[in-house]
C-alpha positions, 0 to 999 in steps of 0.5 A: 787306451791313449798311450799314443798321446804321451808323445804330445804331453812331452812337447815343450810349452813354447811349442804348445803355445804356438800350436795353440795359436795356429789352431785358432787361425786354422779355425778361421781357415777351416770355417772358410774352406767349408762354409764360405762357398756355402755362404757365397752360394746363399748370396747368389754367387755362381760356382765360377764366381766362388772359385774365382774369389777363393783363388785369390786367397791362394794368390796371396800366399803365393806372392808372399811365401818365398819372401817370408821364407827367405826373410826368416832364415836368420831371423826370429820367428815370434814377430811373424806369429804376432802378425798372423794372429792380428792380421788373419782375423782382420782381413777375414772380417773384410772378406765376409763384409765384401761378400755381402756387399758384392764388391768383387774388387775389394773382396779379391784384395781382402782375399790376397791380404788374408793369404799373405797374412796366413803365411806368417804362421804357415811358413815359420811354424815347422822351422820353429819346431825344428829349431826350438825342440830336441830331435826326439820331439820333431815327429810329434811336433810336426804331427800336432801342427797338422792336427791343429787343422783337423781339431779346428775343423771338428770344432767348426763343424760342431758349431755350424752343425748344431747352431745352424740346425737348431736356429737356422734363421738366427745362426746364419752362415755369415753370423757363424763365420763372424763368430769363428773369426772372432775366436781367431784373436785368441791366438795373440794371447797364446803367442804372448805367453811364449817365454823363449830365447829363440835359436837362430841358425848361423848364416849360410856360407856360400859354396858354389858346389854345395848350392848346386847340390842343395838346389837339386835336392830341393827340386827332387823333394818338391816335385811330388808336392807340386803334382799332388797340390795341383790335383788337390786344388781341383777337389778340396775347396769344392767338396762342399759344392759337390755334395750340395750340387750333385747329391743335394746334401743340406748344409747341416748334413754336410757339416756333420759329415765333415765333423766325422771326417775331421775326427778321423783325420785328427785321430790319424794325425796323432797316430803318426809317431806310432806308425813311424815306429811300427812300419816306417814311412816307406810302407806307410806313405804309399799305402795310405795315399793309394787307398785314399786315391781309390776312395776318391775315385769311388766318391767321384763316380757316384755322380754317374748314378746320383739319381739312386738314393744309395749314391749319397751314402756311398759318396759320404762313406768314400769321403770318410775314408779318403780324408783321414788316409790322405791327411795321414800322409801329410806329417810323414811326407813333410818330415821326410822332405824337411830332413831330406833337404837338410837344415840349410834349406828348411826355411826355404823349403817351407816357403816353397811348399806353401807357395806350391800349394797356394800357386797350385790351388790358384791355378786349379781354382782358375781351371775349376771355374773354367771347367764348371762354366763349360759344364764339365761334371764334378766326377770328371774334375775329381778324376783328374785329381786321382790321376795326378795323385797317382803320379805324385804317390809314385814319386813320393815312394821313390823319394822315401826310398832315397831318404832311408838309404841316405839316412842309413848311410849317415848323410841325413841329420835328425 
């Protein structure tokens, strides 16, 4: 029944320790993504103020990502993992405390520092897997890295649903968020268990023609990421507000819904190596992303008939379809992009990818706040995401075709 898990059991122990540390940082990240807006809402922040605060987290990633990517090209990665496992929980505590104080300036500073600290895990983790494991483990390592987000969201959703439902007056949003932050410190212990002489790639030799070719590959590979990231920034951070505001779903009910979605995402992510073997990325990537777009459109349009009792169930059903389908493509597109640009450019591409996502989410968070303050419906905002996704998916489809063509010609290394 669980034959697909064999690929993950074979992963080297040092990879598993690092991915374990990533899991505990993702526990903070997923808790903040789903429940920090709800906590801020309970503290009487408006939708515009919530979006304004959250966007500074992505600004922190944006301002530090390229620096980190350039720094790690011929450097050991372990010191950055230690930095992330210490600083991410510390600055998360700062975020929660300043929300309660309603100190906007300090909160924005904590958000920026949190984002900058998170890049120390987010950016080096894929290069670490590619550097320090055999090619046969790359797909399963990247897939498991993506699965840490889903697994963390499952645990966070269980904790918030069960405890908040059982004793809401005792287990408040703020106390549960502080609990999740405390678990983040476990990452330090896991990183300390790694026993490894890191492989450091040789310095990149300067070649004008080669550098021009590299830049062309990087731009071509990252354009669909940029398009999809901008669209995602209009939707993903604000899904909880959509269900709370439009469909009046309670916090425990949304956490339960998010739990089911996360289980589906985790299962989907773990299936990626098998999907790659059975149908290949050329079919899998555009198919899963296209179905996810359809589900998003159907979910968004439930606002138009939200007065009907059935609308919330249709929205939840579409959400449960959209989440695993869109996230299933993540490990696939990441592997394609990293292999497409070549070993010389993987660290920079990892940094640029993080910068693109964070910069796009910063921009989208800013625009979301403006649109909501002007009274634009959630449905119309989410439909903007669907339109951008459609363009990105078409570009990815062309990129995968080019990738497979070059792979057959022996122009791409494993």
